Structures are given as structure tokens and as C-alpha cells.
C-alpha angles and dihedrals in degrees: 000000000000117000101229090199091067095046096091091052092046091049092048093050091048093052091043095053091044091054089049095049119107129228088212099087127177089247087069094046128101115254139227088257100050108024093100093045098053121108132205093233139353113290087012096177127022127196096269101043138077124248119261088229143356134205117246093250096044115129089219117148101183091140093063131039108212092191097063102012096241134132132202089223123104129199128202105206135012101299140055106238123199127187124195118192119196135210122263111140110222089005088075082091085077092060093044089055092051094050094048091045091052089045096050093046090047090245098117109121122223096248115204094192124036125181131186138186125189108321087008089059090062093050098041097073090054091053092044093054093037125172116076090001091071095070089044087059090068092051091050098047097043090042090063118113136163094253091051096048106025102036115177114005128206114176091192086065089066088068102040102026136028103277142354090250124052092227093229094117091049091050093047090052093052092048090053097044095046105039125173090269092060091046090056089051089053087053092050090053091049090052089051090061103265125120134215117199124188125187128216131170118247094220102204093053096028087226129141115249116196113207121208094218095180091053088052094047090050094046132095094240108142092219098039096126093050090045092054092046089050090051094050091046093048094048090055099037110111106210111250093020098058124022119249123261116248106212116196118233136167133233124173091347090305123123113230138164137238123205112225128184142163111334086216089076087076105023136001092212142355146172104172095097101157143006101282133161097214093198089058090043090051088052091050090053092047092242130142102181119091115261112257125224122195117191122193113197106198093210146016130322095196130045114239117231107261130161108229126205115244092252129123100237095046093046092048094046092052093043092053091047092050091048091053091049092049090049091051089052091050090051091049092050091050090052094046091052093047090048092052091047094047100043098251128138111230128189129168145197128213142163111271113237089233090062102090116147115185119254117238093209140015090247119129089231103041109182099211092048092048091047090054092049091046091053092043092056092039091054095047089053095045092048096047091241095119116097125069135179100194124079110225 
């Protein structure tokens, strides 16, 4: 016999759980057996074109044709320049300050390859397109605030859904900042022989996926603008804060979904996209000077000394920050080693641990803090005190 007094509660729980359920079920997800075999569209890659993306351990060599010794890359000048932009959240203001400082002092290199992860993924398209987009980068980065990016927050959703924000504000922001006109400019630069690579984390496998954004922008994919927006949103979506991006793929004529999140879950920064012998690549480009790699770490490389109260949140926050910094140092050591073995010159910029301006608010995107970071990076670039070769 049904207890009528409990019916209202039962109905409420039923409606509550229904409202919290997701349309992105595991039945529609790629599997362990097929996730490497799926494609973005039918006939994704033909014999004459580049892939839309590669996995970090692919043996792909699409930047160099060993048969005829040619490369699709082009270089304006006497050196192949590469830029890698790291994650860092609000500390992306540091990188924006550097780029604008280099631009204003006419020191900004013509980077043939630009890569970005997380916050760096939002900066990278501006550097790639260049010109009048560089000053706009300052407006965009310093215009960020919690209301614009986070929107409505519900911490309970972190337990029963996929994040404590619905991600709509973040996605709207990305659509506005990277409109179709900018995507066409990215395609133009791709056709001119430059490459833009953005990293996301394929969440189910916890592997890095490197997206060839210029190739996508220059493609005939009907959803290319949305796909690029999804990639940028995924790369900068901290799990638990922003919901993941579900990217549609195909396998055996079946529509499936991939789950993509912050690229910083796998690496904080990268530039080794494919299997390339840089000596042969240099020869194909007719160059004799070693390729140059610039790395901008949007954050610290050394944890500052700071007494922490014996409380869960404070301890967890500092622990996660420390893990991220150690990960960044590991990535940097890897890139330094690879550069030495491959005959490249690598220098990097980072936020010194002694630079610690106070925050005016508890916001994730505190304007005064970001403005200080921006100016700090800008001044280092203007005063030629930017690039380093020794890890602290």
C-alpha cells in the first residue's frame, strides 16, 4: 500500500533526478576499442591533405615529406620560429602582456608554429593572426571577469552533474571573441604556410589530442566554426568548474561522442607536435640557423614559501597548485632535452615566485591582479628582460 504522505517527496526526487540527467550517455561514447579509429567526418583525410588532429604519441610526419624532402611550412626570414603558450587561468594576463609588449617594441617574432594549452589556447589564435588582433588581445584578457565567464554557479551541480557552472557563459564568450571573420584569418595564415596547434585532453583515455586549427579553419567541414569553438572551450575548461565538451565523431557510419576537457590535465605546454627531424626540415626550408623555440609559462615555476592553515580547502588548494607547477617544470625539462637533442634553441619566460601582487577580491578573474600580471609581462618584454635558459 502506497503511503500518500510520501508521494510529494517521491515526485520531487523523480523530477530532480530527471532534471539532473544528461543526454550524453555512455552508450553514445567512443570506446576503448574504437577511440583511436573514429573520424570527425566521412573521408576525413585524403592523400594530399593534413590531418585535423593527431594524438600526442602519433608517428605522424605531415610537416615533412621524406619522399621529396619538402614541407608545407613557410618561413619569412632566416629562422624557423616556434611559440608555445602554457595554461594558467587568470595568469594568462601575463602572456597577453608579453605578446603586446613584444608587438609594441617591434620584437614579436613571425612564428611559423604556434601552440597553446588552456589559457594559452585563448592567446594563441591572436598571435597566429597577428596585426590588429594583437592589441585586441589586451582588451579581451583584461576584460575577463567571473560574471562573464562563470555565469550562474551551483556547487551542488559539481556532485550531481558535470560542473558547478553550465558553461554557457564561457562558450558565448568564445563565440564572440573568435567570430567567423577571425576563423577565416586563421585559414589564410594556414594557407600561407603557418600552423596553429591547440591541445585538449581526451578525458576517457587521459591522452593529449593536438588539433590542427588552421587545417580545420581551411576545411569544408560544415560545422568548422563550432568545432573550433568547442576545441578552445575544451582546452580551457577546468574539470568541475566548466562542463566538458562533447565532440561528435563517426565510426562505421555511427555517430558517437568524445569527451574533451582542459589540455592542462595532460601537459601544461608543448611544441613537439609530430615526428620531425628539424635538421631535415631546416634544409627543406633553405635555412642554416637553428630553429628557435620561445615558451611562455603563464605562471610560476617555483612555489613561494607560504605558511598554510591546517584546513582542508587551503591544504588542497596549495597541493593542486604545487602539482601544476611541478608538472610545468617537468614539461619544460622535457622540451629543453628534446631541443638539445634536436638542435633547437629554446628560451622561456615565467612569473617569478617573488612577484605576488595582492588580489582585491576572491574572484577567479580579479581585475587588479590580472592588470598587475599584464603589466609585469609587458614590462619584461619592453625592457628585454624576458627570456631565460635556466629553470629555477
